[in-house]
SEVO-741299 format. One line per field, with one value per residue (C-alpha): x, y, z; residue number from 0; residue in one letter. Coordinates in Angstrom, 3 decimals, always signed. Example, Ala and Ser with C-alpha at 12.3 -4.5 7.8 and 13.67 -1.06 7.14 Angstrom:
px = +12.300/+13.670
py = -4.500/-1.060
pz = +7.800/+7.140
vexza = 0/1
kolkol = A/S
This chain:
px = +154.843/+153.582/+150.139/+149.020/+145.575/+143.592/+141.769/+138.428/+137.032/+138.334/+136.244/+136.077/+136.510/+137.433/+141.015/+140.154/+138.930/+142.100/+144.339/+142.545/+144.208/+147.614/+148.941/+151.969/+155.198/+154.062/+156.117/+154.225/+155.295/+154.443/+156.131/+158.193/+157.886/+154.457/+153.255/+153.245/+149.802/+148.618/+145.096/+145.932/+149.048/+146.951/+144.473/+147.262/+148.908/+145.629/+145.953/+149.492/+148.809/+147.401/+150.414/+154.098/+157.068/+155.340/+158.036/+157.390/+159.493/+159.381/+161.543/+161.832/+159.068/+157.636/+155.361/+155.665/+154.626/+151.887/+153.107/+156.389/+155.015/+152.376/+154.613/+156.693/+158.514/+159.160/+157.497/+155.147/+156.330/+159.777/+160.675/+163.109/+164.042/+165.625/+166.652/+166.374/+164.503/+165.070/+162.269/+163.691/+167.060/+165.502/+163.827/+167.172/+168.817/+166.140/+166.870/+163.550/+164.505/+167.043/+168.637/+168.613/+171.733/+171.125/+171.695/+168.320/+167.897/+168.176/+165.294/+162.618/+164.893/+165.245/+161.477/+161.301/+164.338/+165.504/+162.674/+159.873/+156.464/+155.197/+152.347/+150.457/+151.371/+149.629/+150.268/+148.813/+147.624/+145.484/+141.809/+141.090/+141.249/+139.033/+141.099/+140.798/+144.285/+145.335/+148.172/+151.222/+151.637/+155.210/+156.524/+156.825/+160.134/+159.657/+155.929/+155.108/+157.400/+155.798/+152.322/+153.398/+154.901/+152.418/+150.020/+147.546/+147.375/+145.576/+145.441/+144.731/+143.326/+143.959/+142.887/+145.798/+148.386/+149.476/+148.496/+151.602/+152.342/+154.898/+155.617/+154.068/+153.057/+149.992/+148.105/+144.990/+141.760/+142.094/+145.364/+143.937/+142.274/+140.994/+140.474/+140.458/+139.715/+142.626/+142.530/+142.853/+145.201/+147.865/+151.014/+153.777/+156.384/+160.168/+161.608/+164.076/+166.557/+168.150/+171.647/+174.530/+177.398/+179.471/+176.703/+176.696/+180.492/+180.531/+177.557/+179.290/+182.272/+180.021/+177.755/+180.783/+181.311/+177.761/+177.249/+174.207/+172.399/+173.732/+171.477/+171.175/+170.861/+170.411/+170.756/+169.082/+170.528/+171.394/+174.481/+172.937/+169.857/+172.089/+173.498/+170.012/+169.878/+173.249/+172.163/+169.171/+171.612/+173.822/+173.167/+173.029/+170.063/+168.383/+169.113/+167.791/+166.877/+167.191/+167.281/+166.212/+164.623/+162.569/+163.494/+162.274/+165.475/+164.671/+161.106/+162.412/+164.675/+161.712/+159.435/+162.178/+162.317/+165.861/+164.837/+163.743/+165.444/+165.646/+169.179/+168.409/+168.847/+166.336/+162.934/+163.683/+161.627/+160.785/+161.945/+162.462/+162.455/+161.269/+160.061/+159.490/+159.863/+159.659/+157.151/+153.506/+154.713/+156.833/+153.849/+151.767/+154.364/+154.296/+150.497/+149.106/+152.085/+152.943/+156.434/+157.338/+157.633/+157.758/+159.301/+160.318/+163.632/+165.336/+164.868/+165.979/+168.951/+170.508/+173.944/+173.463/+170.357/+171.734/+174.748/+172.587/+172.083/+175.098/+176.713/+175.130/+176.024/+175.529/+175.676/+175.651/+176.609/+178.981/+179.785/+183.384/+186.121/+189.514/+192.795/+192.464/+189.080/+186.608/+183.350/+181.286/+177.887/+175.418/+176.616/+178.475/+180.375/+177.798/+175.044/+173.163/+172.066/+170.548/+171.476/+173.369/+170.408/+171.365/+174.683/+176.966/+174.767/+174.621/+178.369/+178.929/+176.251/+177.618/+181.165/+179.993/+177.977/+179.629/+181.032/+179.564/+180.758/+180.051/+180.555/+180.827/+180.424/+180.942/+181.812/+185.419/+184.557/+181.771/+181.374/+181.201/+181.141/+181.897/+185.059/+185.626/+186.619/+187.766/+185.531/+188.656/+190.558/+193.383/+191.051/+187.278/+185.551/+185.478/+182.214/+181.633/+180.153/+181.893/+179.171/+181.316/+184.660/+187.846/+187.928/+184.606/+185.021/+185.571/+185.271/+185.385/+184.314/+184.564/+184.373/+188.169/+188.178/+187.550/+189.793/+189.409/+190.699/+190.354/+193.687/+195.603/+197.966/+197.366/+199.967/+198.376/+194.929/+196.139/+197.783/+194.721/+192.322/+194.567/+194.528/+190.750/+190.671/+190.212/+193.549/+193.613/+193.871/+196.148/+199.470/+198.226/+196.761/+199.995/+202.055/+199.752/+199.931/+203.736/+203.801/+201.580/+203.394/+200.458/+202.847/+206.449/+209.323/+211.195/+208.383/+206.726/+203.711
py = +54.258/+56.903/+58.255/+61.805/+62.320/+65.202/+67.386/+66.875/+64.777/+65.916/+68.467/+69.083/+72.791/+75.053/+76.013/+79.596/+78.515/+76.465/+79.382/+81.567/+79.555/+80.967/+83.780/+86.027/+84.482/+80.874/+77.975/+75.973/+72.695/+71.952/+68.561/+67.310/+66.507/+65.160/+65.960/+69.751/+71.427/+73.574/+74.804/+75.693/+77.476/+79.662/+80.436/+81.383/+83.614/+85.527/+86.407/+87.705/+91.368/+90.503/+88.389/+88.844/+86.613/+83.348/+80.702/+77.643/+74.460/+72.344/+70.186/+69.692/+72.049/+70.645/+73.586/+77.343/+78.338/+80.976/+82.360/+83.243/+84.263/+86.626/+88.139/+90.279/+92.201/+89.197/+90.900/+88.173/+84.601/+83.017/+79.612/+77.162/+74.011/+70.688/+70.129/+72.445/+71.710/+73.937/+76.181/+76.410/+77.341/+80.253/+81.461/+81.222/+83.270/+85.907/+85.899/+84.239/+80.689/+79.460/+75.999/+73.772/+71.534/+67.868/+64.243/+63.407/+60.223/+62.159/+64.562/+62.591/+62.829/+66.596/+66.999/+64.731/+66.077/+69.474/+71.437/+73.151/+71.635/+72.756/+75.247/+73.879/+70.969/+70.980/+67.839/+66.740/+63.130/+60.568/+60.526/+58.507/+54.751/+51.975/+51.753/+55.438/+56.454/+59.363/+57.843/+60.111/+58.782/+58.445/+60.923/+59.147/+60.727/+62.423/+63.131/+60.824/+62.845/+66.087/+64.777/+63.538/+66.883/+69.336/+71.419/+71.246/+68.828/+69.665/+67.249/+68.416/+65.362/+64.698/+61.862/+62.759/+61.097/+57.456/+55.359/+53.510/+50.883/+51.395/+51.334/+54.298/+55.850/+57.768/+59.653/+58.175/+60.144/+60.340/+62.303/+64.887/+68.134/+69.380/+68.043/+70.269/+69.341/+69.536/+70.122/+66.405/+67.249/+64.659/+64.518/+66.859/+65.230/+65.592/+65.654/+62.922/+64.355/+61.916/+60.877/+62.526/+60.550/+61.542/+60.226/+56.937/+56.623/+57.146/+54.806/+52.106/+52.154/+51.884/+49.221/+47.005/+46.909/+45.795/+42.070/+39.819/+40.218/+43.715/+46.059/+49.465/+53.027/+55.415/+59.156/+61.960/+63.073/+61.983/+59.897/+57.647/+57.105/+56.305/+53.424/+51.904/+52.166/+50.447/+47.711/+47.071/+46.484/+44.209/+40.707/+41.652/+40.088/+39.577/+43.105/+44.499/+48.087/+49.930/+53.588/+57.056/+58.124/+55.917/+56.942/+56.185/+54.218/+51.877/+51.500/+50.507/+47.858/+46.556/+46.363/+44.504/+41.842/+42.700/+43.483/+40.545/+41.371/+37.699/+38.055/+41.001/+40.474/+43.187/+43.226/+40.456/+40.813/+44.456/+47.680/+49.945/+53.737/+56.843/+59.126/+59.059/+61.836/+61.324/+60.626/+59.605/+56.151/+55.949/+56.857/+54.212/+51.564/+52.652/+52.850/+50.014/+47.807/+45.422/+44.820/+48.388/+49.659/+53.409/+53.593/+56.434/+58.084/+57.111/+53.500/+53.931/+56.217/+55.160/+53.590/+50.914/+49.750/+50.130/+47.977/+45.001/+44.237/+42.679/+44.121/+47.561/+49.792/+53.541/+55.795/+59.566/+62.747/+65.485/+68.827/+69.321/+67.290/+68.431/+66.577/+65.177/+63.635/+66.029/+65.905/+69.115/+68.152/+70.827/+74.380/+76.674/+78.737/+80.337/+79.788/+76.765/+74.351/+71.215/+69.681/+66.964/+64.626/+61.041/+61.020/+60.763/+58.238/+55.933/+56.253/+55.123/+52.431/+50.968/+50.893/+49.017/+46.533/+43.181/+43.559/+47.081/+49.837/+53.550/+55.631/+59.406/+60.398/+63.628/+64.952/+66.082/+69.635/+72.193/+75.501/+78.844/+82.233/+80.463/+78.767/+75.090/+74.505/+71.400/+69.809/+68.217/+71.033/+71.775/+73.734/+73.740/+76.938/+79.296/+78.743/+75.290/+72.808/+69.462/+66.833/+63.711/+63.997/+62.637/+59.870/+58.477/+58.636/+55.276/+55.182/+58.408/+58.177/+60.557/+59.855/+59.353/+56.511/+55.235/+55.354/+54.033/+56.383/+54.038/+53.363/+55.839/+58.540/+62.187/+61.869/+58.716/+60.352/+63.416/+61.332/+59.117/+62.024/+63.841/+60.694/+60.966/+64.739/+66.188/+65.937/+69.706/+70.281/+67.453/+69.263/+72.267/+70.088/+68.105/+71.272/+72.632/+69.348/+69.468/+73.176/+72.583/+69.397/+67.112/+65.056/+64.703/+64.888/+61.645/+59.287/+57.031/+54.787
pz = +19.116/+21.549/+20.673/+21.229/+22.751/+21.275/+23.811/+22.017/+19.158/+15.778/+13.921/+10.180/+9.486/+6.578/+5.765/+6.674/+10.099/+10.596/+9.579/+12.146/+14.950/+14.013/+16.213/+15.839/+17.128/+16.701/+15.380/+12.754/+11.142/+7.509/+7.396/+4.463/+0.768/-0.144/+3.389/+3.011/+3.043/+0.144/+0.880/+4.486/+3.246/+0.916/+3.671/+6.050/+3.452/+3.156/+6.848/+6.462/+7.182/+10.607/+11.664/+12.342/+13.183/+12.274/+11.839/+9.670/+9.591/+6.457/+4.220/+0.453/-0.653/-3.869/-4.655/-4.088/-0.575/-0.596/+2.728/+1.010/-2.387/-0.975/+1.717/-0.606/+2.094/+4.303/+7.248/+8.389/+7.663/+7.912/+6.452/+8.036/+6.120/+7.087/+3.442/+0.449/-2.732/-5.747/-4.504/-0.974/-2.490/-4.357/-1.181/+0.613/-2.148/-1.555/+2.182/+3.015/+4.033/+6.564/+6.814/+9.921/+10.138/+10.893/+10.248/+8.727/+10.729/+13.991/+13.358/+15.279/+18.315/+17.824/+18.140/+21.162/+23.041/+21.863/+20.231/+22.091/+21.313/+17.910/+18.286/+15.273/+12.990/+9.618/+7.553/+4.245/+4.512/+2.764/+3.816/+6.947/+6.333/+7.632/+10.833/+11.680/+10.495/+8.303/+6.272/+5.811/+2.270/+0.959/+3.520/+6.851/+7.967/+11.387/+11.102/+14.019/+16.286/+15.067/+15.869/+19.297/+20.294/+18.741/+20.790/+17.897/+14.954/+11.722/+8.780/+5.239/+3.474/-0.206/-2.454/-4.761/-2.516/-2.776/+0.244/+1.381/+4.010/+6.748/+10.451/+12.264/+8.965/+10.056/+12.749/+14.361/+14.460/+18.252/+17.830/+15.425/+16.464/+13.119/+9.593/+6.512/+2.927/+0.493/-3.231/-4.114/-6.991/-7.925/-5.799/-6.996/-9.203/-9.227/-12.763/-13.649/-16.164/-18.554/-17.386/-19.183/-20.653/-17.601/-15.324/-17.208/-17.092/-13.327/-12.909/-14.952/-12.572/-9.520/-11.028/-11.630/-7.834/-7.017/-6.450/-6.392/-3.086/-2.345/-0.362/-2.031/-0.827/-3.737/-3.126/-5.003/-8.347/-11.854/-11.060/-8.383/-10.549/-13.528/-11.474/-11.451/-15.244/-15.557/-13.138/-15.389/-18.229/-16.111/-14.828/-11.140/-9.343/-5.995/-4.839/-1.584/-0.775/+2.542/+1.587/+2.574/-0.706/-2.998/-6.549/-10.035/-10.621/-7.739/-9.014/-12.452/-10.902/-8.919/-11.960/-13.843/-11.119/-9.987/-6.404/-4.291/-0.996/-0.033/+1.357/+3.623/+7.349/+8.186/+6.507/+3.983/+0.840/+1.594/-0.061/+2.961/+2.548/+4.422/+1.609/-2.141/-4.702/-8.422/-11.167/-11.017/-12.117/-8.960/-6.785/-8.572/-7.671/-4.014/-3.746/-1.584/-2.455/+0.367/-1.069/-0.058/+3.515/+4.257/+7.736/+10.016/+9.235/+12.497/+11.345/+7.732/+8.411/+11.714/+11.056/+13.737/+11.872/+8.328/+9.202/+10.145/+6.464/+4.744/+1.606/+1.962/-0.998/-0.399/-3.472/-3.015/-4.857/-3.814/-5.414/-4.259/-2.571/-1.365/-1.676/+1.839/+1.025/+2.652/+0.697/+0.575/-0.790/+0.285/-0.301/-2.660/-0.151/+2.132/-0.441/+0.787/-1.957/-0.422/+2.946/+4.772/+4.442/+5.170/+3.309/+6.339/+8.138/+5.124/+4.531/+8.113/+8.019/+4.789/+6.171/+9.282/+7.192/+6.463/+2.955/+2.692/+0.357/+0.082/-3.050/-3.280/-6.920/-8.832/-12.246/-12.423/-13.510/-13.602/-15.417/-13.608/-15.320/-18.584/-17.317/-16.459/-12.845/-11.026/-8.405/-6.896/-5.176/-2.773/-0.469/-0.336/-1.388/+1.654/+3.481/+2.002/+4.457/+4.958/+4.657/+4.916/+6.773/+5.244/+7.863/+6.600/+2.825/+1.132/-2.669/-4.703/-8.342/-11.296/-15.021/-14.876/-12.387/-8.891/-5.808/-2.268/+0.451/+3.423/+5.107/+2.946/+4.164/+3.255/+0.491/-0.913/-0.772/-2.627/-5.352/-5.686/-6.013/-8.494/-10.629/-11.105/-11.571/-15.043/-16.905/-17.456/-13.687/-12.554/-12.951/-10.975/-8.237/-7.907/-7.674/-4.984/-3.071/-3.021/-2.138/+0.890/+1.945/+1.368/-0.763/+0.377/-2.115/-2.647/-1.638/-4.191/-3.865
vexza = 0/1/2/3/4/5/6/7/8/9/10/11/12/13/14/15/16/17/18/19/20/21/22/23/24/25/26/27/28/29/30/31/32/33/34/35/36/37/38/39/40/41/42/43/44/45/46/47/48/49/50/51/52/53/54/55/56/57/58/59/60/61/62/63/64/65/66/67/68/69/70/71/72/73/74/75/76/77/78/79/80/81/82/83/84/85/86/87/88/89/90/91/92/93/94/95/96/97/98/99/100/101/102/103/104/105/106/107/108/109/110/111/112/113/114/115/116/117/118/119/120/121/122/123/124/125/126/127/128/129/130/131/132/133/134/135/136/137/138/139/140/141/142/143/144/145/146/147/148/149/150/151/152/153/154/155/156/157/158/159/160/161/162/163/164/165/166/167/168/169/170/171/172/173/174/175/176/177/178/179/180/181/182/183/184/185/186/187/188/189/190/191/192/193/194/195/196/197/198/199/200/201/202/203/204/205/206/207/208/209/210/211/212/213/214/215/216/217/218/219/220/221/222/223/224/225/226/227/228/229/230/231/232/233/234/235/236/237/238/239/240/241/242/243/244/245/246/247/248/249/250/251/252/253/254/255/256/257/258/259/260/261/262/263/264/265/266/267/268/269/270/271/272/273/274/275/276/277/278/279/280/281/282/283/284/285/286/287/288/289/290/291/292/293/294/295/296/297/298/299/300/301/302/303/304/305/306/307/308/309/310/311/312/313/314/315/316/317/318/319/320/321/322/323/324/325/326/327/328/329/330/331/332/333/334/335/336/337/338/339/340/341/342/343/344/345/346/347/348/349/350/351/352/353/354/355/356/357/358/359/360/361/362/363/364/365/366/367/368/369/370/371/372/373/374/375/376/377/378/379/380/381/382/383/384/385/386/387/388/389/390/391/392/393/394/395/396/397/398/399/400/401/402/403/404/405/406/407/408/409/410/411/412/413/414/415/416/417/418/419/420/421/422/423/424/425/426/427/428/429/430/431/432/433/434/435/436/437/438/439/440/441/442/443/444
kolkol = X/X/X/X/X/X/X/X/X/X/X/X/X/X/X/X/X/X/X/X/X/X/X/X/X/X/X/X/X/X/X/X/X/X/X/X/X/X/X/X/X/X/X/X/X/X/X/X/X/X/X/X/X/X/X/X/X/X/X/X/X/X/X/X/X/X/X/X/X/X/X/X/X/X/X/X/X/X/X/X/X/X/X/X/X/X/X/X/X/X/X/X/X/X/X/X/X/X/X/X/X/X/X/X/X/X/X/X/X/X/X/X/X/X/X/X/X/X/X/X/X/X/X/X/X/X/X/X/X/X/X/X/X/X/X/X/X/X/X/X/X/X/X/X/X/X/X/X/X/X/X/X/X/X/X/X/X/X/X/X/X/X/X/X/X/X/X/X/X/X/X/X/X/X/X/X/X/X/X/X/X/X/X/X/X/X/X/X/X/X/X/X/X/X/X/X/X/X/X/X/X/X/X/X/X/X/X/X/X/X/X/X/X/X/X/X/X/X/X/X/X/X/X/X/X/X/X/X/X/X/X/X/X/X/X/X/X/X/X/X/X/X/X/X/X/X/X/X/X/X/X/X/X/X/X/X/X/X/X/X/X/X/X/X/X/X/X/X/X/X/X/X/X/X/X/X/X/X/X/X/X/X/X/X/X/X/X/X/X/X/X/X/X/X/X/X/X/X/X/X/X/X/X/X/X/X/X/X/X/X/X/X/X/X/X/X/X/X/X/X/X/X/X/X/X/X/X/X/X/X/X/X/X/X/X/X/X/X/X/X/X/X/X/X/X/X/X/X/X/X/X/X/X/X/X/X/X/X/X/X/X/X/X/X/X/X/X/X/X/X/X/X/X/X/X/X/X/X/X/X/X/X/X/X/X/X/X/X/X/X/X/X/X/X/X/X/X/X/X/X/X/X/X/X/X/X/X/X/X/X/X/X/X/X/X/X/X/X/X/X/X/X/X/X/X/X/X/X/X/X/X/X/X/X/X/X/X/X/X/X/X/X/X/X/X
């Protein structure tokens, strides 16, 4: 770990004094998830009329950003996000937030190799610990790389964050220029909707493929979390976890004694993750728990590291898949919804793992303008972003079944995917596949 050296001993100042360092044209970094500042953000918003063209990088905003809410005309502050939350999506729809394409596990390298040094990094952290470190809480991600590259580092300390253990999960006092006091309110929570019957049906199919000793990656969303619920109901034991996001579902498996991690090659006995978002109960599990390890994202998400554990099982959502197997998981046409995240890296890491499996799951239909539409289609919606290429997709799961696309021809893929589409759309999809020569007449499988 490379340490930054601050130009002078850290000073404790007010949020207003910290915001006064910002100049027009600067790039600021607000960090990700639980690491985004709130009090500094409000102080900066109050200066809006005196600034222009201030660009702010962030990721997964869990609370409204004052710089966006108070800048009604969008004349002063511009948001750029590595991955959209629901709030970021709304700002994008209003023309106020722009997406930055990535593989999430590569972001530390972007800061170190491709991005100009951040003018000011402002990260919310736990108060300084007995060793002089400001813990990043359950949001390690690329914050070390941000600190290393920033011209100025400001920490907004909050007693409302869980203190979590992990490699490189903090900035030392000697690296920090200024300290500001946060609000100390509890960490923001991410609602966990109850799984639908479709979620449970899909989860049941995936859970049946998970063996004792498997190493799990659980993506964000109802279906992946439903798998955890089904695993609680099954007899599967001695699971390991090497994941990007720590979820409530994983925490429930841990509390039930299903996760021991004894068969992991890397970090045996440890639940490895890079950020957590969920309920206060999840944060309580993570707080000062030595069974959990919040590591940097280039460790959790790099395929060459993921593959070192055997029997890796990667479970991720998609929103649309075409008959060749291209999974589009992050946009609705040109309307950006979420982001690539770690989906592709975990798909590749799981494939390379001995006995590994990756699952792309989706409901067979969705409703738009009052009409049911198929998520399995001949062609992706124009503008849709391919998150996982057809060459990487392994298992695809809907409530109508599970198919494996590895080693299959285009014709076999099309037939397999049609078989798990909603019955109301299968005839149309088959006709389209024949019309466009995805399936050849006279061949049977």
